[in-house]
N, C-alpha and C positions, 0 to 999 in steps of 0.2 A: 910396357909400351909408353914411350915418352911423346908428348904432344909438342907440335911445333910452336915456337913462341916468337914474338917480335924480336928481330935481330938475327934469327937463325936463317941460314941460306934457304931461299925459296919461300920464306914466310912473309905473306902480305897482311893476312888477318883483316881487321876492320879498316886498316889504313888504305886499302886498295881503291875504294870509291873516292876518297879524298885526293889520292894521287892522280887519278884520272881527271877529276875536276880541276886540280891545279894545272895539269898539262893543257887542258882546254883553254883555261884563262890566259896561259902564256903563249899560246899559238898566235902567230901574227895573223892579222886580218886577211892577208893575201892567201893564207893557207885555207881559208874558209870560202873557197870559190863556188860560184853557182854554175851548175851544168845547164845545158839548153833545156832539159826537162823541168828544171826548177824555175825558169824564167816565166814571167807573165806573157800573155799574148802580145804580139807585135804592136797592135794598136793601143794597148794599155801600157806599153813600156815607152815612156816619154824621155827622149834623149836630148841632152844639151851639150854643145861643144864649147870647151873653154880654151880660148886662143889668145895669143898676144905675147907679152914679155913678162918680166919678173913679178909685177904687181898682180898679174893674173895667176901666175904659178904659185904665188904666196911666199912670203918671207917672215911671217909672224911666228912668235914663239908658241910651240905646241903645248897645250895643257892636257890634263887627264880627260877633261870633258870632250876635247877635240878627237880623242881616240875612241870615244864611245860610239858604236854604230847607231845610225838613225834608221829605224824600221821603215822599209819602203824606199830607201835611197841606196843606190849602188854606184860603183865607179868602175871604169874600164881600166884595168891594171896595165903596167908596162908590157907584160907578156900576154896581153889581150884576153884577160879573163875578167868576168864580172865578180867583184868582191865588195864587201861592205865599204861604204864611203867614209873613210876615217882620214884625218890629216896626218901627214901630208899627202895630198892627192897626186901631186905632180912628182916628177923624177928628173927634171931637166938638169938640176945641179944638186945631187943628193945630200951633199954636206951642209947646204944652207937652206934647202927648201923647207917650208913650214905651212902655217895656216894661211889660207887664201879666202876667196869669196864663195867657193863652190858649195860648201855644206850649208851655210846660212841661207844662200839662195835657194837651194833644194828644199830646205825645211819649210820655207814660206810657200813655195809653189806646191809642194805636197799637201799642205794644209788647204790650199784652194782647189786641189784636184785629188781628193782622197781615194778615188777609185784607180788612180794610176800608180805605177811605180816609176820613180825618177832614176835616170841613168846619166851620170856625168862622164864625159869623155875628155880627160885632161890632155892638152896638147901644147900648152904655152911653153915658151923657151926664153929664159932670162937673157936680157941684153940684145934680143933679136930686132933689127930694124925692119921696116915694112917691106923692104926690097927682098929680104929673105923669105917673105911670105908670098912668093911668086913661084911658079913651076921651075924646078931646078935651082932655086935659091939656096945658098949655103951660108951657115952661120959658123964662122971659124972657131970661136971660143968653145963652143960645145960640140963642134964637128958634126953638126946635124943639118938636115934639110927641113926646116920648119913646115913649109907648105906641103911638100911631098909626104912627110911623115904624118902630118895631121889628116890629109886626105886618105891616106892608107888606113889609119886607125879608124877614122870616121866610117869608112865603107865597111870595115870589118864589124864595127859595132852596130851599123844600120841593118845587118842581117837579122838582128834580134829585136829591133825597136824602130820607132818613128822619130825622126828629127823634129824637135819642137822649137829650138832656139839656138842662137849663136851668141856667146858672150865674148866681147873683145875688150882688152885693156892693154894699150900699147901707145907709144908716141915719144917716150923719153929718148929713145935712140935716134929719133929723127928730128930732134929739137936743135937743129943747126940751120943757118940760112940756106944752104944749098938743098938739103933734104926737105926742109919745111916748105919750100916753094913748090914742090911737087907732091906733097903729102895728100892733098885733097884728091888729086887724080888717082893716086895709087890706092887710097882707101875705097873710093867708089868702085874702082875696078876689082878690088878684093871682095867686096860685098857681092858684086855680080858674079864673080868667079866661084865663090862658095856656093851660091844658089844654083848655078849652072852645073857644076861638077857633082854636087850632092843631090841634084834633081829635086830641089826644093825651092821653086821660084819665088815664093812669098814668105819663106821662113823668117821670123823676126830676128833682127840683128841689133844688139845693144852695145853701144860704145861707152865705156866708163871714162870718167875724167881723171887726168893725172893729178897726183898730190901737189898741193900748193901751200907753202908755209912761209911766214914772214921772215924766217931765218935764211931763206934761200929764194930770193925774188926770181921770178920767171924772166927769161930773156925774151926779146921780141920774137925769136923763132919759136919758142915754146908757146907763147901767146897765139901765134899763128896756127900751130898744130891744134891747140885747144879750141880755137875758133872753128876748125874743120869738124871736130867732134861735136861741138854745140850745134852746128848747122846741119848735121847729118840728117836729122829727122825732117828738115825742110827740103833737103836736096834729094833724098832717096826714100822711097816708100817702104813701109813696114820696118822702120828703124826707130831707135830711141837713144836719147842721151842720159847718162846716169851721173849725177853730180857727186863730187867728193868733198863738197864744202863742209868745213868744220871738223874734218877728220885729222887724226894725229899721225906723226911718223914714229918709227921705232928708235929714232936717235941718229939715223944716218941721213935724214933729210931727203930720202929717196923712196923708201918703202914704208907702207902703212904699218902700224902696230897691230897686234892681234885683234884687239877690240874694234879697231877701225875696219879691219877686213870683214869682220862679221857684220858690222853696220852697212858697209858697202855692198856686201852680198844681199842683204835685205833690201837695199835700194834697187839693186838690179832686179830683184824679184818683183818689187812694187812697179817698176817701170815696165817689166814684161807683162804683168797681169793687166795693167792699164792698156798696153798696146794690143793685147789679144782680147780685151773686153771681159776678163774674168774678175770676179770680186776677190779682193785680197783681204788678208787678215788686218784688222785695224792696228796701226802702229808698225807696219812692216818696214817703213822707212820714213824718216822725218822729211816732211815736205819743205821745199826751198822756195821762198817767195821770189819772184823775178824782180830785178832791179831795173826799172824803166825810167829813162830820162827823156822828157819831151821838151824839145827846143822849138819855140815858135818865133818866126821871123817874117817880116814883110818883104815881098819882092825878092825872094830867094828861090832858086831852082837847083836842080841836080848839078848843073854846070858850075856851081859855085863851090863845090867840095872836092878836094883831092881824091877821096875815096871813091868818088864816082867818075874819076878821070879828068877833073879839071886841071888845066895847065896855066890858067890865069890867076888862080887864087891858091894861096898856101894855107891849109887848114890842118896842121899836124895834130891838134888835140882831138878834133872831130874824127880824123882818120884813125887815131889810136882807139877811140871808142868803137869805131866800126870794126876794127880788127878783133877786138875783144868780145864784141857782141854780135848782133844780127843786123844785116843790111836788107832793106826791101828794094827790090828792083822793078816791080810792076805795080802800078796803081792807076786809079782814075781820079782826076782832080780838075776842078773848075779853074781856068787860067785867070781868075780874079781873086783878090784878097778876101773880100767880105764873105762870099759863099764858102770859101775854105775855112774861114774862122767859124762860120755857122756850124759846119760839120764837126770841127774839133770841139767846139763848146757844147754842142747838144748830143753828139754821138749819133746823129741822124744822117742818112744818106741824101745827097744832093741829086735825087733821082730825076731823070729827064721827063718832061711832060707831066710831072706830078708836083708842081710848084704851088705854094700857097703865097699869094701876094696881096698887098693892100689890106692887110688886117690890122686893126687898130687895137692897141693895148694901153691900159692905164699905167702910166709911168710916174707921173708927178703927183706930189702930195695934194695939190689943189684940184685934182680931178681931171687934169688935161690928159689927152691921149697922145701917144707917140706911134706913128705909123712905120712899121718895120717891114721891108720887102724881104722876108726871110724865106729861104728855099728849104722847105720841110716836106718830106713825103707824107701823103695822107690818102686814105681811100676815097675821099671826096673833098671838094673845095670847102674851106673853113672860112666863114665870113664873120663869125662871132666866137671869141675865145671860149665862151661857156659851152660851145658845141662839143668841145673835146678837152677835157680837163688836163690831160697829160700834155697835149700839144700847147694848150694855153700856158701851163707852167713853164714849159720849155722856152716858149716865146718871151715870156715875162722875164725869165732869168737872162736870156740872150739880150733883150732890150736894155736891161740894166747894165749888163757887162759892156755892151758896145757903147752905150752912152757915156760910160765912165772911162773909156779908153782915150788916150791923148789923140786929138784930131777927130775921132769918130763921133764923139758927143756933139761937137760943133756942127759936123756935117749932117747929122741926123735931126738936129733941132729944126731944120727947115721943114720937116714933115709935120711938126707939131702945129696945131691950130693957133 
């Protein structure tokens, strides 16, 4: 009797377990789908919709680590199955799709919500203008209907989980004068429509900033679209803006590189956690300090600036700053210069019926006092600076500042004894 040996027909021997293990490693992630019985409860399955164009779909080069599943993070596949979330998540343009923001976003959110399972619903379509994200909208180059397809996929996914957020990155295809002029209206309508159609009236909506690089300066139209993104959180409740400052492109001056996509995903997560009031992991995203320019001028009102509708004055540089930044349209102000200066210099409100007047402060080195009629809110009238050290310090700084201003010092000296 001869024994079977390796190489003989039907002989597996000890190689059989190794062969099975190798087959499991080489199976695509999509083949490892989760059935309904394997999914967590609906309330513990937190779903996030990924929508927009190519920088949401992802165009970064995929590395081995990007193909490694993250325990607790799933993705809704093209054929509507829950599979491990590995890059590329999207399938809008299979030949060029790659690393995006989804996985790094999910990893940070998962760390902040360890009892939940994260489900990503990829729906972005490269090159799609915002008009295609309307009911019946058609995107010719991919022959898809971005809005209709996204809503269909979202509703199918929501049978298994709860919608917790919508991540939006789009705008490049609308950065021309004609489309940029209506972008704000369309974006606000899109947020409302998502919330209504998915029956999630207060679901967080996060808008990411387009890439900006010195080698390819933005046009005025692109600046205008960016301003809509920046102001979204001021205009629409439960929204946030995610900065792309400092990120790099992959060489095409359009798409982020892989490392930048991962950073941007963490910034989305940081913005999301701040929006919903959850503590995030430290270092989730590098904070960006705001760039604030304060211009003080006497006898100037809103009617003096083109950005506020002036037809008498030309203020192109101020108008450009307004387009790139944030405009304030509602305020309360004293129609006199000195009270306004008091508020700006002290940071204290010029509250009605809570004025402090006729208070004497030591200003000059020889011990003389200067009487400043400053409008400062206080819980009680202050007749002696020592009665409130904080108010006294504020008044003292104000008195020195006003006395040193051209014209102001001379006019205030009449109050000195």
